[in-house]
N, C-alpha and C positions, 0 to 999 in steps of 0.2 A: 381757638375758642375753648373756653372751659366751660363745657356742658354741665358739669355738677354745679358750678356756681350759679349759673343760669338757672337751674332746676330749683335750687334753694333760695332764690329771691323772694321777697315779700309779694304778697298778692297785691293786685291793684286797689289804690284806696282813692284815687280821684274820681268823683262821679262821672258816669257816662251813661248813655242810652244804648242799649243793646237790642237788636232785632234779630231774632232767630227762628228756627223752624225747619221742618224736614225740606228735603229737595223739592222744588217746583210748587212750593206753597205760596209764592208770590213775594218773596222777600225784596227783590229788586224793586218791583214796582211801589211797594209800601215804603221803601226807604226814599225813593224819589218823591214821594207824596210829602214825606216828612220834609225833605229837603227845599220843598217849595215854600214852606211856611216858617221854618226855622233855620237860622244860619248854622250850617253844619258842614263838617267833612267826614266822609265814609272811610272807615278802615275795615277791609275785607277780612272777615273770620272764616277763610275758605282755604283749605290745603290744596286745592287744585287750581285756584285762580292764581296763585303765585308764579306759575310755569307760563314762560314766553312761549309763544307758538301753538299753544293749545286753547283755542278760542271757542271753537264749534262745539266740541265735545264737553266742554265745561259750563256752556251757556254763560259764557263771560259777558259782562254788560257791553253793549256796542259802543260805538265811538260817539254817538249822540248822548248816551246815557253817561258815559264817562266825562263827557265835556259839560253836563249840566251841574255837576257838583264835584269838587275835589275828591279823587279815589287815592287810597294808600294800600300798599302790600298786594298790588297787582302787578302781573309780569316783573317779579323782582328776581326769579331764579331761573336758570337754564333747566330744560328737563332732565339733564344728566345730575342735577344738584338735588341734594336732601333740603328739607326745611322742617326743623323740629318745633315741637310745642314751646320748648324753652326759649328758642329763637323768636318765636311769635310773641312771647310775654315780653321780651326785652324790647322788640321792634315797637309793639303796640302801646306799652308803657311810656316810651320815649314820644310816640306820635300823640298820645293823648296830651300830655303836657304842652307839646308844641302847638296843638290845636286850641286848647284852652288859652295859651299865651296870645293868639290871635284873635280872641273874642268869639271863637266859634264853639258849637258843641261837638264833641266827638261821637259819632253815631257808628258803632259796631255792628256790621251786618254780616251774617252767614251761618252756616249750619256744622262746622267742624267742631263737634261738641267737646272734644278733648282741648282745644284752644281755649274756648270759653272756661271751662272748669280749671285749667291752669291759670288764666288770667284773674279769676275771682277768688279761687281758693289757694293757688299757689301749687307746686309740685315738689315733693321731697326729692332729694338727690337720689337717682337710681344706682344700683351697685354697678361697678365695672363688669365688663364682659368677662366670663370665665372660660378659657378655651377647653378645659376638659368637660365642663357641663356641656357647652355648645356642641362639642364633638360627640358626646354622648346622645344629645338630642338629634343631631344629624344622622347618626347611625340607626336610631330608633325610627327616625322618620322614613329612612330608606327601607326598612323592613316592614313598617305598618303603613305608610303613607300619611300625608299631612291631614287628611280627613279624621284620621284616628287620633293625631296629635290635637286637632281642634277639639275632638270629643274629650280627650284627657284634660284639656285647659277648661272646658266648660264644668268639669267635676269640681276643680280647684279655684276657678276664678270665672263664675258664670258672667259677671258682668263684662269682662274684658271679652269673653267668648262670643257674648251677644253683639258686640260692635265689630268684630273681625270676620271677615269672609273666610270659609274653611280652606281657601286656596291662598291664604295671605301668609305664606310659609315664613317670612322674615319676622312679622310682628307675632305670630304665633310662638315662633322658637324664642323670641325676647320675652315673652310673657312667661312661658314655661321656665326660662332660664332665670328670670327674677324670683320665681316662687321657689325654685329649687336652691337658689342661693340665700334667700332671705326667709323662706318659710311663711311670707305674706303675698297675697295676691297683688298683682300690678295694680288693680282698681282700688284697693285700700290705699296704697302709695299715693295715687293720684288725688285721691279724695280727701286727704289729710292736710287740714289748713296749716300752712307755714308759719312758724313763729306766732302762733294763735291768731294770725290775722285772718280775718274773714269779711272781705268787702262787699259781698253780694248786696248786703241789706242797704248799701250805700248807692246802689245802681238801679235804673229801671231795665229790667229784663222783660222784654216783650216776646212772645211766642205764638207764631202762626200754626195753628195745628188745626186739621180736619176733623169735623164731627162726623162725616161720612167719608171712611176711608176709600171708597169707590171714586170719590170726586177726585181724590190726590192721584189715584191710580190712572184715572182717564187723563189728568193733566201730564202725568210722567209719559203715558204713551204718546200723546200729542206732541210733546216737546221732543222726545226721541226721534219721531218721524220727521219732525222739522229739522233737527240735525242732520239726519240722511239727506233729506232734500237739499240742505244749505251746504252739502259738500263735506260732511264729516269724514268720509273715507278717503277724499282727496287729501284732507288735512293729515290723516292718519298715514297715507303713503308719503307724503312730504316728510313726515317726522322720521319714519322708518328709512328713508332715502339717505338721511344724514349719515347713517352707518356707526353712529356712536350710542344709540340706544338699546336697551336690552329690556326684554319683558319682565324682568325682576326689578327694575327701578321703581321707586315710589310713584313717579309720574305716570309710568305706563300701567301701573297697579289701579289708577283711578277708575272709578265705575265708567263703563263705555269704552274706554281706551283698552282695558284688558280684554274684553269680548272682541273688539275690532282687531287687536293683535293676533289673536287667536284664529280669527276668521282669515285673516291675511296669511297666517302660517300654515292654513289647512288643517289645524287641529280641531276648528269649529266649522261645520258647513256654513257657507256663506248664507244659505237659505234660512239659517236659524239664528242669525245674528241679531236680528230685530227682537225677536222674542226673548232671546237671551239677555240682551241689553235692556230691556224693560225690566225684566224679572230682577236682574241685579240691581237697578235703580230702585225697584220697590223695596228689595232687601235693605239697601241703604237708608231708605226713609223709615222702614220699621225701626232699625237700629238707633237713628236719629230721635225717633219718638221714645224709645226706651230710655235713652239719655235724659231727654228733657223731663220725663217723669220723676227723675231723681233730683230735679231742680225745684223744690216747692216755692221759692221765691218768684219765679216767673209769673207773669199776668198774661193769660191764655186769651187769644182772639182766634174766633174760629175763621180760618182762612176761606171757608166755603160759604161765609155769609155775604150778602151783597154789598155792605157797608164795612167790609173788613178794613179796607185802607183809612176810611175816616176813623173807625175805632182806634187803629194804631197811632195816628196823627194825635188824637185827643190824649192817649196815654203819654205819648212823647212829649206833649205840650205841659203836662203836669209834673214833669220831672223837675226838682229843685234847681237843677244846674242850668236849665233852659232861660231863667230869669237872668242869667249873668252873661248870656250872649249878647252881641251888639245888634241893635234893631236894624 
């Protein structure tokens, strides 16, 4: 795969409807409400849902929800494999064309903001890895720790630092590497439109955001408790029993899975798993909202409003591309 060619591909120009928002904001239910009134197919915009066998901890749509409307980009990777923003752009762009050809509306649903930015704005080709720079960063991290490296990243690239967990060593290292090679923050490269393309204005971007952050925090806590009751730790034990997964894989760094791995390893007391998992999910939601605020074209719907789903459906029905779907 030529990663650089993928990263420099033009941004999406075919009209789509996109439904986004922080975790636990009600995206799945709102998407199914749209599907009941508009012929559509859902393209997942979620870096965790791509992994097979990771169902409970990712709040993956259940069998009934998956059967209600065609879904794409779910269960397409083994947890040992990575899936990049560039690959997402390639796959989603192809799916959008195919869905339009079938007379349906492409409905992109999810909260992986880097995927959305890549799809709408494009991504500049990233510099190749530099072994010397990488070795210097690893040596510095051994001396100072990854929390200090994250703090350094916050000084040179606050946008990227805001969306990365201080323990996400792989992505922190890559962001610092890009900065030291190019002199530019990774966020600047990600946000630059490719070939002058800027397709966001051609699409409907609906964002579910809370007016009361406490409302979202309560939903996050309830959902994490439900995951635990539904067998999340059994799922985690099955994954670990495979023997080919490691804590530093992208799949195992997903929120919830990282904390569960640490608890089963004994580095995190099992009694603290719930609180740490909920806290990490809240931090994820905070980072997602920060990204959303950098997307001025979005149409915000209060996810804590009693008629939030109805509002989302009305906005989706106004999209110019909806008129071209079959009745």
